[in-house]
MARPA-163197 format. One record per residue (C-alpha): residue number from 1; x, y, z. Coordinates in Angstrom, 1 decimal. Layout:
REM MARPA-163197
SITE:pos:px:py:pz
SITE:NUM:X:Y:Z
...
END
This chain:
REM MARPA-163197
SITE:pos:px:py:pz
SITE:1:88.0:-1.8:-33.2
SITE:2:90.1:-2.6:-29.8
SITE:3:88.8:-5.3:-27.9
SITE:4:91.4:-7.6:-26.8
SITE:5:90.9:-11.1:-28.0
SITE:6:94.2:-11.6:-28.1
SITE:7:95.7:-14.1:-30.6
SITE:8:99.8:-13.5:-30.8
SITE:9:101.3:-13.2:-34.6
SITE:10:104.9:-13.8:-33.9
SITE:11:106.0:-11.6:-37.1
SITE:12:104.6:-11.6:-40.3
SITE:13:105.4:-14.6:-43.0
SITE:14:106.9:-14.0:-46.6
SITE:15:103.6:-14.2:-48.8
SITE:16:103.5:-16.5:-51.9
SITE:17:101.4:-16.1:-55.0
SITE:18:97.8:-17.3:-54.7
SITE:19:97.3:-20.9:-55.4
SITE:20:94.7:-23.4:-54.9
SITE:21:93.8:-24.2:-51.1
SITE:22:92.0:-27.7:-51.7
SITE:23:94.9:-29.8:-50.8
SITE:24:95.8:-27.7:-47.6
SITE:25:95.9:-30.3:-45.1
SITE:26:97.3:-29.7:-41.5
SITE:27:97.7:-32.7:-39.1
SITE:28:95.1:-33.5:-36.3
SITE:29:95.9:-34.2:-32.4
SITE:30:94.6:-37.3:-30.9
SITE:31:93.6:-35.6:-27.7
SITE:32:93.8:-32.6:-26.5
SITE:33:94.8:-33.9:-22.4
SITE:34:98.4:-34.6:-24.1
SITE:35:99.0:-30.9:-25.1
SITE:36:100.1:-29.8:-21.8
SITE:37:103.9:-29.1:-20.0
SITE:38:103.1:-28.5:-16.4
SITE:39:106.5:-29.5:-15.6
SITE:40:108.0:-27.1:-18.0
SITE:41:106.2:-24.0:-16.6
SITE:42:107.0:-24.7:-12.9
SITE:43:106.0:-21.0:-10.4
SITE:44:108.3:-20.3:-7.5
SITE:45:105.6:-19.1:-5.7
SITE:46:101.8:-19.2:-5.8
SITE:47:100.4:-17.8:-8.5
SITE:48:96.9:-15.8:-8.6
SITE:49:94.5:-16.5:-11.2
SITE:50:91.0:-14.9:-10.9
SITE:51:87.8:-16.9:-10.3
SITE:52:84.5:-16.3:-12.2
SITE:53:83.4:-14.8:-9.0
SITE:54:86.0:-12.5:-8.4
SITE:55:85.8:-11.4:-12.4
SITE:56:82.4:-11.0:-11.8
SITE:57:82.1:-9.6:-8.6
SITE:58:80.8:-6.3:-7.3
SITE:59:81.1:-4.4:-4.3
SITE:60:78.6:-2.5:-1.5
SITE:61:79.2:0.7:-3.7
SITE:62:78.3:-1.1:-7.2
SITE:63:75.5:-2.5:-5.9
SITE:64:73.9:0.8:-4.5
SITE:65:74.3:1.7:-7.9
SITE:66:72.2:-0.5:-9.3
SITE:67:69.5:-0.2:-6.4
SITE:68:69.5:3.5:-7.1
SITE:69:69.5:3.6:-10.8
SITE:70:68.8:0.6:-12.3
SITE:71:66.3:-1.4:-9.8
SITE:72:62.7:0.3:-11.3
SITE:73:60.2:-0.3:-13.7
SITE:74:61.4:0.9:-16.6
SITE:75:61.8:-0.9:-19.8
SITE:76:64.8:-2.4:-20.6
SITE:77:66.6:-0.1:-23.4
SITE:78:65.4:2.9:-20.7
SITE:79:67.4:0.7:-18.3
SITE:80:70.2:0.2:-20.7
SITE:81:71.1:3.8:-21.6
SITE:82:70.8:4.8:-18.0
SITE:83:73.4:2.5:-17.3
SITE:84:75.6:3.6:-20.4
SITE:85:75.2:7.2:-19.3
SITE:86:76.3:6.5:-15.9
SITE:87:79.2:4.5:-17.4
SITE:88:80.4:7.0:-19.4
SITE:89:79.1:10.8:-18.4
SITE:90:81.9:13.0:-16.9
SITE:91:79.5:13.6:-13.6
SITE:92:79.9:9.7:-13.0
SITE:93:82.3:7.1:-13.6
SITE:94:83.5:8.7:-16.8
SITE:95:85.3:5.5:-18.3
SITE:96:87.9:5.8:-20.7
SITE:97:89.4:3.0:-22.7
SITE:98:92.6:1.4:-22.1
SITE:99:93.3:-1.7:-24.9
SITE:100:95.5:-3.1:-21.9
SITE:101:92.9:-3.2:-19.2
SITE:102:92.0:-6.9:-19.2
SITE:103:90.5:-6.4:-15.3
SITE:104:87.5:-7.5:-13.2
SITE:105:84.4:-5.8:-12.7
SITE:106:85.4:-3.8:-9.7
SITE:107:88.7:-2.7:-11.2
SITE:108:87.0:-1.3:-14.1
SITE:109:84.4:0.5:-12.0
SITE:110:87.0:2.1:-9.8
SITE:111:89.8:2.6:-11.8
SITE:112:87.8:4.0:-14.6
SITE:113:89.6:2.5:-17.4
SITE:114:88.4:-1.1:-19.2
SITE:115:88.7:-2.6:-22.7
SITE:116:85.9:-3.8:-24.8
SITE:117:86.3:-7.4:-22.8
SITE:118:86.3:-5.2:-19.3
SITE:119:83.4:-2.9:-20.1
SITE:120:81.8:-6.0:-21.1
SITE:121:82.1:-8.1:-17.9
SITE:122:81.7:-4.8:-15.8
SITE:123:78.2:-3.9:-17.6
SITE:124:77.3:-7.5:-17.3
SITE:125:77.9:-7.6:-13.8
SITE:126:75.8:-4.3:-13.2
SITE:127:72.8:-5.6:-15.4
SITE:128:72.7:-9.2:-14.1
SITE:129:72.2:-7.8:-10.4
SITE:130:69.4:-5.7:-11.7
SITE:131:67.8:-8.6:-13.2
SITE:132:67.7:-7.6:-16.7
SITE:133:67.7:-10.0:-19.7
SITE:134:71.2:-9.8:-21.3
SITE:135:73.8:-11.7:-22.9
SITE:136:77.3:-11.8:-24.7
SITE:137:77.9:-11.1:-28.2
SITE:138:80.9:-12.2:-30.2
SITE:139:81.2:-9.5:-33.0
SITE:140:82.4:-11.0:-36.6
SITE:141:84.6:-8.0:-37.4
SITE:142:87.0:-8.5:-40.2
SITE:143:90.5:-9.6:-38.4
SITE:144:92.1:-6.1:-37.0
SITE:145:95.6:-6.0:-35.7
SITE:146:97.5:-3.7:-33.4
SITE:147:101.2:-3.8:-32.5
SITE:148:103.0:-4.2:-29.1
SITE:149:106.6:-4.2:-29.1
SITE:150:107.9:-7.3:-31.4
SITE:151:104.5:-8.6:-31.6
SITE:152:101.2:-8.0:-33.7
SITE:153:97.9:-8.9:-31.9
SITE:154:94.7:-9.9:-33.7
SITE:155:92.2:-8.3:-31.9
SITE:156:88.1:-9.4:-31.9
SITE:157:85.2:-7.8:-30.3
SITE:158:82.3:-8.5:-27.9
SITE:159:79.8:-6.3:-26.3
SITE:160:76.5:-7.0:-24.4
SITE:161:72.9:-6.9:-25.6
SITE:162:70.2:-5.8:-23.4
SITE:163:66.5:-7.1:-24.4
SITE:164:63.5:-7.0:-22.6
SITE:165:62.6:-9.6:-20.6
SITE:166:60.9:-12.7:-21.6
SITE:167:57.2:-12.2:-19.9
SITE:168:57.1:-8.8:-21.9
SITE:169:58.5:-10.2:-24.9
SITE:170:55.5:-12.9:-25.1
SITE:171:53.2:-9.2:-25.4
SITE:172:54.9:-7.8:-28.0
SITE:173:53.3:-8.8:-31.5
SITE:174:56.4:-8.0:-33.6
SITE:175:59.8:-6.1:-33.3
SITE:176:61.6:-5.2:-29.9
SITE:177:63.7:-2.8:-28.9
SITE:178:67.6:-4.3:-28.0
SITE:179:70.1:-2.3:-26.9
SITE:180:73.7:-3.0:-27.1
SITE:181:76.6:-1.6:-24.5
SITE:182:79.8:-1.2:-26.7
SITE:183:82.6:0.8:-26.4
SITE:184:83.4:0.9:-29.7
SITE:185:80.8:3.4:-31.9
SITE:186:82.7:2.0:-35.2
SITE:187:81.4:-1.7:-34.8
SITE:188:77.7:-0.1:-34.0
SITE:189:78.1:2.1:-37.3
SITE:190:79.2:-0.8:-39.4
SITE:191:76.7:-3.2:-38.4
SITE:192:78.7:-6.2:-38.3
SITE:193:77.2:-9.5:-37.7
SITE:194:77.2:-11.0:-34.1
SITE:195:76.1:-14.8:-32.5
SITE:196:75.6:-15.1:-28.7
SITE:197:78.3:-16.8:-26.8
SITE:198:77.9:-18.4:-23.2
SITE:199:79.5:-16.9:-20.0
SITE:200:81.9:-20.0:-19.9
SITE:201:83.5:-18.7:-23.4
SITE:202:83.6:-15.4:-22.5
SITE:203:85.6:-16.4:-19.4
SITE:204:87.8:-18.3:-21.3
SITE:205:88.6:-15.7:-23.5
SITE:206:89.4:-13.2:-20.3
SITE:207:91.9:-15.8:-19.2
SITE:208:93.4:-16.0:-22.8
SITE:209:93.7:-12.3:-22.7
SITE:210:96.0:-12.6:-19.3
SITE:211:97.7:-15.4:-21.2
SITE:212:98.8:-12.8:-23.9
SITE:213:99.5:-10.3:-21.6
SITE:214:101.9:-12.4:-19.5
SITE:215:103.7:-13.5:-22.8
SITE:216:104.1:-10.3:-23.7
SITE:217:106.0:-9.8:-20.1
SITE:218:107.9:-12.7:-20.9
SITE:219:106.3:-14.1:-17.3
SITE:220:105.9:-17.7:-19.6
SITE:221:105.0:-19.7:-16.0
SITE:222:102.0:-17.6:-15.6
SITE:223:100.7:-17.1:-18.7
SITE:224:100.8:-21.0:-19.0
SITE:225:98.6:-21.0:-16.4
SITE:226:96.2:-18.3:-17.6
SITE:227:96.0:-20.0:-21.3
SITE:228:95.6:-23.9:-19.9
SITE:229:92.9:-21.9:-17.9
SITE:230:91.3:-20.9:-20.8
SITE:231:91.4:-24.1:-22.7
SITE:232:90.0:-26.1:-19.6
SITE:233:87.3:-23.0:-19.2
SITE:234:86.0:-23.5:-23.0
SITE:235:88.1:-26.6:-24.4
SITE:236:86.6:-25.7:-28.1
SITE:237:88.3:-21.8:-27.8
SITE:238:91.0:-21.9:-30.4
SITE:239:92.3:-18.6:-30.0
SITE:240:93.7:-20.2:-26.5
SITE:241:95.1:-23.2:-28.0
SITE:242:96.6:-20.7:-30.5
SITE:243:98.2:-18.7:-28.0
SITE:244:99.3:-21.6:-26.1
SITE:245:101.1:-23.0:-29.4
SITE:246:102.8:-19.4:-29.4
SITE:247:103.8:-19.7:-25.8
SITE:248:105.2:-23.5:-26.5
SITE:249:107.2:-21.7:-29.9
SITE:250:108.8:-18.9:-27.3
SITE:251:109.9:-21.3:-25.2
SITE:252:111.6:-24.0:-27.7
SITE:253:108.6:-26.5:-27.5
SITE:254:108.5:-27.0:-31.1
SITE:255:106.9:-30.1:-31.5
SITE:256:104.1:-29.2:-29.0
SITE:257:103.7:-25.9:-30.6
SITE:258:103.3:-27.5:-34.0
SITE:259:100.5:-29.7:-32.3
SITE:260:98.7:-26.8:-30.3
SITE:261:98.4:-24.9:-33.6
SITE:262:97.0:-28.0:-35.2
SITE:263:94.5:-28.7:-32.4
SITE:264:93.3:-24.7:-32.8
SITE:265:93.1:-24.9:-36.4
SITE:266:91.1:-28.4:-36.1
SITE:267:88.7:-26.4:-33.7
SITE:268:88.6:-23.4:-36.3
SITE:269:89.8:-24.2:-39.7
SITE:270:90.1:-20.3:-40.7
SITE:271:91.8:-19.6:-37.7
SITE:272:94.3:-17.6:-39.8
SITE:273:96.5:-16.6:-37.0
SITE:274:97.2:-20.2:-35.9
SITE:275:98.0:-21.0:-39.5
SITE:276:100.1:-18.6:-40.2
SITE:277:102.3:-19.2:-36.7
SITE:278:101.9:-22.7:-38.2
SITE:279:103.6:-21.9:-41.4
SITE:280:106.2:-19.4:-39.4
SITE:281:107.4:-22.5:-37.8
SITE:282:107.6:-25.1:-40.6
SITE:283:109.9:-22.5:-42.3
SITE:284:112.3:-22.2:-39.2
SITE:285:112.5:-25.7:-38.9
SITE:286:113.2:-26.0:-43.0
SITE:287:109.7:-27.5:-44.3
SITE:288:109.2:-24.8:-46.5
SITE:289:107.3:-27.0:-48.6
SITE:290:104.8:-27.7:-46.1
SITE:291:104.1:-24.0:-45.5
SITE:292:103.8:-22.6:-49.0
SITE:293:100.3:-23.8:-49.7
SITE:294:99.1:-22.6:-46.1
SITE:295:100.7:-18.9:-46.9
SITE:296:98.7:-18.8:-50.1
SITE:297:95.4:-19.8:-48.2
SITE:298:96.3:-17.0:-46.1
SITE:299:97.1:-14.6:-48.4
SITE:300:94.0:-15.4:-50.5
SITE:301:91.9:-15.3:-47.4
SITE:302:93.4:-12.0:-46.5
SITE:303:94.2:-9.9:-49.8
SITE:304:90.7:-7.9:-49.5
SITE:305:91.2:-7.1:-45.8
SITE:306:92.2:-3.3:-45.6
SITE:307:93.5:-4.1:-42.1
SITE:308:95.9:-7.0:-43.4
SITE:309:97.6:-4.2:-45.7
SITE:310:97.9:-1.7:-42.7
SITE:311:99.5:-4.9:-40.8
SITE:312:102.1:-5.0:-43.4
SITE:313:102.5:-1.2:-43.4
SITE:314:102.9:-1.6:-39.5
SITE:315:105.6:-4.8:-39.9
SITE:316:107.4:-2.4:-42.7
SITE:317:107.3:0.5:-41.0
SITE:318:108.6:-1.7:-37.8
SITE:319:111.4:-2.6:-39.6
SITE:320:112.2:0.6:-40.7
SITE:321:111.1:-0.3:-44.4
SITE:322:109.4:3.4:-44.7
SITE:323:108.3:3.7:-48.7
SITE:324:107.4:-0.1:-48.2
SITE:325:105.0:0.7:-45.3
SITE:326:103.5:3.8:-47.6
SITE:327:102.3:1.5:-49.9
SITE:328:100.8:-0.7:-47.7
SITE:329:99.4:2.3:-45.7
SITE:330:97.9:3.8:-49.6
SITE:331:97.0:0.0:-50.4
SITE:332:94.6:-0.3:-47.1
SITE:333:92.9:3.1:-48.0
SITE:334:92.5:2.4:-51.3
SITE:335:90.3:-0.4:-49.7
SITE:336:88.6:1.6:-47.1
SITE:337:89.3:5.3:-47.0
SITE:338:87.6:6.3:-43.6
SITE:339:90.0:4.6:-41.1
SITE:340:92.1:7.0:-39.1
SITE:341:94.5:4.4:-38.0
SITE:342:95.7:3.8:-41.7
SITE:343:96.4:7.7:-42.2
SITE:344:97.9:8.3:-38.6
SITE:345:100.4:5.2:-40.2
SITE:346:100.8:6.9:-43.4
SITE:347:101.7:10.0:-41.3
SITE:348:104.1:8.8:-39.0
SITE:349:105.7:6.7:-42.1
SITE:350:106.2:10.1:-44.3
SITE:351:107.3:12.0:-41.3
SITE:352:110.1:9.2:-41.1
SITE:353:111.4:10.4:-44.7
SITE:354:110.8:14.3:-43.5
SITE:355:108.1:14.5:-46.1
SITE:356:106.4:17.4:-43.3
SITE:357:104.0:18.6:-45.7
SITE:358:102.9:15.4:-46.8
SITE:359:102.6:13.8:-43.3
SITE:360:100.7:17.1:-41.9
SITE:361:98.0:16.2:-45.2
SITE:362:97.4:12.6:-43.4
SITE:363:97.4:13.5:-40.1
SITE:364:94.7:16.1:-40.5
SITE:365:92.7:13.1:-42.3
SITE:366:93.1:10.9:-39.0
SITE:367:92.0:13.9:-37.3
SITE:368:88.9:14.4:-38.9
SITE:369:87.9:10.8:-39.1
SITE:370:88.7:9.7:-35.5
SITE:371:85.4:9.8:-33.5
SITE:372:87.3:9.0:-29.6
SITE:373:88.0:11.9:-27.9
SITE:374:91.1:10.6:-26.2
SITE:375:92.7:9.6:-29.3
SITE:376:91.6:12.8:-31.3
SITE:377:93.5:14.9:-28.6
SITE:378:96.5:12.6:-29.3
SITE:379:96.5:13.4:-32.9
SITE:380:95.8:17.1:-32.7
SITE:381:98.9:17.4:-30.3
SITE:382:101.0:15.6:-33.0
SITE:383:99.4:17.6:-35.9
SITE:384:100.7:20.7:-34.1
SITE:385:103.9:19.3:-33.6
SITE:386:104.0:18.8:-37.5
SITE:387:102.8:22.1:-38.0
SITE:388:105.5:23.8:-35.5
SITE:389:108.2:21.5:-37.4
SITE:390:107.2:23.3:-40.6
SITE:391:108.0:26.5:-39.4
SITE:392:111.7:25.3:-38.2
SITE:393:112.2:23.4:-41.2
SITE:394:110.2:25.1:-44.0
END
């Protein structure tokens, strides 16, 4: 479930026992215009920020493909199937997943690498050129994190919905066929609810991802430019304001970080990542009494989410607390025993304790559960390594 709608969680806060969240209060920001710090993120050379046209632009080769395969009288679901086959079949583009590939349509097409965001951009650009009836969908997946160095990234998920054109819809008495173009079979299988988002929101998500990427690269001036662009493109996109707060925190602008977090929360009251980062900031400033109700609210919201426990496992593993990591991964598996990532985490933790038999058992389960060929190949290689380790360390 790896679309990079990135929100950064600096580290995970110490959680307190659940308590009532009725008194949870976060201060409001008077005006988002006061949340920018242009003079603090000056760049020494001109920066390049992709325009909307550049993000969705096709070249002659891509237009020729559209004319050859998609400009016809086929129904929309058949066109969508043709597009999917062209993007993923070995004989054509053979697009591969790369969670870090926050790229334009042309880059995804020719480099043959994309994450879910870039796939959605590419599929939209091609389908739009063919005159198909399409819309962006934001999928309401459970909170899900991936680790990148010292950060945990909260990911979301978007895909593309292809429907029949309006004139055909009017001739259908009931029902109708809609096709989703998506990288992740897990999302389709779980049938999570989704809602339509406008193009400007998807653009804001793209800029937000680029900003998070540059933040991880410690290129703070460029990160600021991308995040500011995201907040201007869609002023209501909470995650971008939250990431702007993270940037301010990393740069030592604590008051502005608090204001940015607060504004993000005012736009989306259940933005748990910004709430968590706000609690971290309050604790850092010695304001534990203000942080405690926020932490309790977060814990109550997340305690039944298996990915939350997997996140705690990842954090414990990163901190070399392997037994604690095992306990968290087991809790995640208890809540949902169908996710290969949980077993992979468990296998890593057992391996660090030299428990090769248990590590191999968890690794076998991870191999059996994964549906992605690239991931499966990686897991099989690790499993073979464990088998070899057992032979030399009986």
